[in-house]
C-alpha positions in Angstrom: 168.7 -35.6 -108.9 165.9 -38.2 -109.3 164.9 -36.7 -112.6 168.4 -37.0 -114.0 168.5 -40.5 -112.5 165.5 -41.5 -114.6 167.1 -40.2 -117.7 170.3 -42.2 -117.0 168.3 -45.3 -116.3 166.5 -44.9 -119.7 169.8 -44.5 -121.5 171.1 -47.6 -119.8 168.0 -49.5 -120.8 168.1 -48.5 -124.4 171.9 -49.0 -124.7 171.4 -52.5 -123.3 168.7 -53.3 -125.8 170.9 -52.0 -128.6 173.8 -54.1 -127.5 171.6 -57.1 -127.2 170.3 -56.5 -130.8 173.9 -56.4 -132.0 174.6 -59.7 -130.3 171.5 -61.4 -131.6 172.2 -60.1 -135.1 175.6 -61.8 -135.1 174.6 -65.1 -133.5 171.0 -66.0 -134.5 170.3 -68.4 -137.3 168.7 -67.2 -140.5 164.9 -67.4 -140.3 162.5 -68.3 -143.1 161.7 -64.8 -144.3 165.3 -63.7 -144.2 166.2 -66.8 -146.3 163.6 -65.8 -148.9 165.0 -62.3 -149.1 168.4 -63.7 -149.6 167.3 -66.1 -152.3 165.1 -63.7 -154.2 167.0 -60.4 -153.9 170.4 -60.7 -152.4 172.1 -63.8 -153.9 171.4 -63.0 -157.5 171.6 -59.8 -159.6 170.7 -56.6 -158.0 168.2 -55.8 -160.7 165.8 -58.3 -159.2 165.0 -55.8 -156.4 163.7 -53.4 -159.0 162.1 -55.8 -161.4 160.3 -58.4 -159.3 157.6 -57.8 -156.7 156.7 -60.2 -153.9 155.3 -59.4 -150.4 158.8 -60.3 -149.2 160.4 -57.4 -151.0 160.3 -54.6 -148.4 161.8 -52.3 -151.0 163.9 -49.7 -149.1 165.1 -52.3 -146.6 165.9 -54.8 -149.3 168.1 -52.1 -151.1 169.9 -51.5 -147.8 170.4 -55.2 -147.2 171.9 -55.5 -150.7 174.3 -52.6 -150.0 175.3 -54.0 -146.7 176.1 -57.5 -147.9 178.0 -56.1 -150.9 180.2 -54.0 -148.6 180.6 -56.4 -145.6 180.2 -59.8 -147.1 177.6 -62.6 -147.0 176.9 -63.1 -143.3 173.9 -63.0 -141.0 175.3 -59.8 -139.3 176.0 -58.0 -142.6 172.5 -58.8 -143.8 170.9 -57.6 -140.6 173.1 -54.6 -140.0 170.7 -52.0 -141.6 167.9 -53.3 -139.3 170.1 -53.1 -136.2 171.1 -49.5 -137.1 167.4 -48.7 -137.6 166.8 -50.1 -134.2 169.3 -47.7 -132.8 167.5 -44.9 -134.6 164.2 -46.1 -133.1 165.6 -46.2 -129.6 167.0 -42.7 -129.8 163.7 -41.4 -131.2 161.8 -43.0 -128.4 164.2 -41.4 -125.9 163.6 -38.0 -127.4 159.9 -38.5 -127.9 159.4 -39.5 -124.2 161.5 -36.6 -123.1 159.2 -34.2 -125.2 156.0 -35.7 -123.7 157.0 -36.6 -120.1 160.0 -34.5 -119.2 162.6 -36.3 -117.0 160.4 -37.9 -114.4 159.4 -41.5 -113.8 156.8 -41.4 -116.6 159.8 -40.7 -119.0 161.4 -44.0 -118.0 158.1 -45.9 -118.0 157.4 -44.6 -121.5 160.8 -45.7 -122.8 160.3 -49.1 -121.4 156.7 -49.5 -122.7 157.7 -48.5 -126.2 160.7 -50.8 -126.5 160.2 -54.0 -124.5 157.7 -55.7 -126.7 159.2 -59.1 -127.7 157.9 -59.0 -131.3 159.2 -55.5 -131.8 162.6 -56.5 -130.5 162.6 -59.4 -133.0 161.8 -57.1 -135.9 164.6 -54.7 -134.8 167.1 -57.5 -135.5 165.7 -59.5 -138.4 166.6 -58.6 -142.0 163.1 -57.4 -142.8 161.6 -54.0 -143.3 159.5 -53.8 -140.2 162.2 -52.4 -137.9 163.1 -49.6 -140.4 159.4 -48.8 -141.0 158.8 -48.5 -137.3 161.8 -46.2 -136.9 160.5 -44.0 -139.7 157.0 -43.8 -138.3 158.2 -42.9 -134.8 160.6 -40.3 -136.3 157.8 -38.8 -138.2 155.6 -38.7 -135.1 158.4 -37.1 -133.1 159.0 -34.4 -135.7 155.2 -33.6 -136.0 154.9 -33.2 -132.2 158.2 -31.2 -132.1 156.9 -29.0 -134.8 153.8 -28.2 -132.7 156.0 -27.7 -129.6 158.3 -25.3 -131.5 155.4 -23.4 -132.9 153.9 -22.9 -129.5 157.3 -21.6 -128.2 157.6 -19.1 -131.1 160.4 -20.8 -133.0 161.1 -19.0 -136.4 159.2 -20.3 -139.4 162.3 -21.4 -141.3 163.2 -23.8 -138.5 159.7 -25.1 -138.4 159.9 -26.0 -142.0 162.9 -28.3 -141.3 160.6 -30.2 -138.9 158.1 -30.7 -141.6 160.6 -32.0 -144.1 161.9 -34.5 -141.5 158.4 -35.6 -140.8 157.7 -36.1 -144.5 160.9 -38.1 -144.8 160.0 -40.3 -141.8 156.5 -41.0 -143.3 158.1 -41.9 -146.7 160.8 -44.2 -145.1 158.1 -46.0 -143.2 156.0 -46.8 -146.2 159.0 -47.5 -148.5 160.4 -49.9 -146.0 157.2 -51.8 -145.5 153.8 -51.3 -147.2 151.9 -52.6 -144.2 152.5 -49.2 -142.5 150.7 -47.4 -145.4 147.4 -47.1 -143.5 148.7 -45.8 -140.1 151.1 -43.5 -141.9 148.3 -42.1 -144.1 146.0 -41.6 -141.2 148.6 -39.9 -139.0 149.7 -37.7 -141.9 146.1 -36.7 -142.7 145.5 -35.8 -139.0 148.7 -33.8 -139.1 147.6 -32.0 -142.2 144.4 -31.0 -140.4 146.5 -29.6 -137.6 148.7 -27.7 -140.1 145.7 -26.0 -141.6 144.3 -24.9 -138.3 144.6 -21.2 -137.5 147.5 -20.7 -135.1 146.5 -19.6 -131.6 147.4 -15.9 -131.1 145.0 -14.6 -128.5 147.3 -15.5 -125.7 150.2 -13.5 -127.3 148.4 -10.3 -128.0 148.6 -8.7 -124.6 152.3 -9.6 -124.3 153.1 -8.3 -127.7 151.4 -4.9 -126.9 153.4 -4.4 -123.7 156.1 -1.7 -123.6 158.8 -4.3 -123.2 157.6 -6.1 -126.3 157.4 -3.0 -128.3 160.9 -2.0 -127.2 162.3 -5.3 -128.4 160.6 -4.9 -131.8 158.1 -7.7 -131.4 155.4 -8.2 -134.0 152.3 -6.0 -133.9 148.6 -7.0 -133.9 148.6 -6.4 -137.7 151.5 -8.8 -138.2 149.8 -11.4 -135.9 146.7 -11.1 -138.0 148.6 -12.4 -141.0 149.5 -15.7 -139.1 146.8 -17.8 -140.7 148.5 -17.6 -144.0 151.5 -19.4 -142.6 149.3 -22.5 -142.0 148.9 -23.0 -145.7 152.7 -22.6 -146.2 153.3 -25.2 -143.5 150.9 -27.6 -145.2 152.8 -27.2 -148.5 156.2 -27.8 -146.9 154.9 -31.1 -145.6 152.7 -32.4 -148.4 155.1 -31.5 -151.3 158.0 -33.6 -150.0 155.7 -36.5 -149.3 154.3 -36.3 -152.8 157.7 -36.1 -154.4 159.0 -39.1 -152.4 155.9 -41.1 -153.0 156.2 -40.5 -156.8 159.9 -41.5 -156.6 159.0 -44.7 -154.8 156.3 -45.6 -157.3 158.8 -45.0 -160.2 161.7 -46.8 -158.8 160.1 -49.8 -156.9 158.4 -52.7 -158.6 155.1 -52.1 -156.8 153.4 -51.6 -160.2 154.1 -55.3 -160.9 152.2 -56.4 -157.8 149.4 -58.9 -158.3 146.5 -59.7 -155.9 148.1 -63.1 -155.1 151.3 -61.3 -154.1 149.5 -59.5 -151.3 148.0 -60.8 -148.1 145.7 -59.5 -145.4 146.6 -61.7 -142.4 144.2 -63.9 -140.5 140.5 -64.6 -141.3 139.2 -62.2 -138.7 140.2 -59.0 -136.9 139.7 -60.8 -133.5 142.1 -63.6 -134.5 144.7 -61.1 -135.6 144.3 -59.2 -132.3 144.7 -62.4 -130.3 147.8 -63.3 -132.3 149.3 -59.9 -131.7 148.6 -59.9 -128.0 150.1 -63.4 -127.6 153.4 -62.6 -129.3 153.6 -59.2 -127.5 153.7 -61.0 -124.1 155.8 -64.0 -125.2 158.8 -63.5 -122.9 158.9 -67.2 -121.9 158.1 -70.5 -123.5 156.6 -73.9 -122.7 153.8 -74.4 -120.3 155.3 -73.1 -117.0 154.2 -70.4 -114.6 155.7 -67.6 -116.8 153.7 -68.9 -119.8 150.5 -68.7 -117.7 151.2 -65.2 -116.6 151.7 -64.3 -120.3 148.3 -65.7 -121.2 146.7 -63.7 -118.4 148.2 -60.5 -119.5 147.3 -61.3 -123.1 143.7 -61.8 -122.1 143.6 -58.5 -120.2 145.2 -56.6 -123.1 142.6 -58.1 -125.6 140.0 -56.0 -123.8 142.0 -53.2 -122.2 143.9 -51.9 -125.2 141.0 -51.5 -127.7 138.9 -49.8 -125.1 141.7 -47.5 -124.1 142.4 -46.7 -127.8 138.8 -45.8 -128.5 138.4 -43.8 -125.3 141.6 -41.9 -126.0 140.4 -41.1 -129.5 137.1 -39.8 -128.3 138.5 -37.7 -125.5 141.3 -36.2 -127.7 138.8 -35.5 -130.5 136.5 -33.7 -128.0 139.4 -31.6 -126.5 139.6 -28.1 -127.8 143.3 -27.9 -127.2 144.4 -30.0 -130.1 146.6 -27.3 -131.6 147.8 -26.0 -128.3 148.9 -29.1 -126.4 151.6 -31.6 -127.5 150.2 -34.2 -125.2 146.7 -34.0 -126.7 148.1 -34.2 -130.2 150.2 -37.3 -129.3 147.2 -39.1 -127.8 145.1 -38.2 -130.8 147.7 -39.3 -133.4 148.4 -42.6 -131.6 144.7 -43.4 -131.1 143.6 -42.5 -134.5 146.4 -44.5 -136.1 145.3 -47.6 -134.2 141.6 -47.3 -134.5 141.6 -45.8 -138.0 143.8 -48.6 -139.3 141.6 -51.3 -137.8 138.5 -49.7 -139.3 140.1 -49.4 -142.8 141.3 -53.0 -142.7 137.9 -54.3 -141.7 136.2 -52.2 -144.3 138.5 -53.5 -147.0 138.0 -57.2 -146.1 
């Protein structure tokens, strides 16, 4: 009863957030970046989307904004509709991802809340920008990767596993095509997943079961058939990498990214510490002014400045040292999340 209650509570939370996003999309004034997107790519000829590159052109999202405003008119809501729908996709993915990792207990509800109640994330799930769609694609890809591992451990047929790989490839491609700032975390997570795909599947725990009279009676695979399992890892790798490569080439050919100049790109603030401080501040900005709530936000921001990097590095070390990477969905989830955060930071620092 309590477990089902947690699931219902999570559904109520996510449905409320989605309804709130719909309301905000219809009532909020246009912000600066949205106005630029309108001026550069939505108010003029559609060809500008494919012929002009600026950092404001979140390519896939911009195409969807153009389609939406063409179909539903020139309004704030029509412009933001693709982002709001991407937010619904993100909420549903979070619901399924937390169910996969935590079951139906209180951790399930806590995970849904922790992944969706960040103020800056909620803003980007409304604004007519590419960040919301990119986050939805990234989390969808992560969910499909972990579901692939879970399905493989449960003995799901290879044909069904391939569908998971195609969906994961699509999610990665959507994330990058919607916003190039996610290129680094997507690349790192995809590379880690490729390592997992190329690992030899665990079969030792199945051998005794497969040799039992009951297994032989049902026509289960023999030891010789199990011995051929490693060859399927390469096949899985191909089923993930080939769609990613095809979609990446399509993006490069269709989008105006080849026209980008160094002055069209930006790397953020002058230091990694300043960027982290800015991210923490906006992530706890539930209030305003200088009242008690603002003070509480500052305290939590200061704690997170130390706590989150330490936890990310510790999680990465522990997960990397764990021998159950290919045999535990939870370990894989921790590793993918930690390596995306730590690896992206290291790459950004190295490129500055």
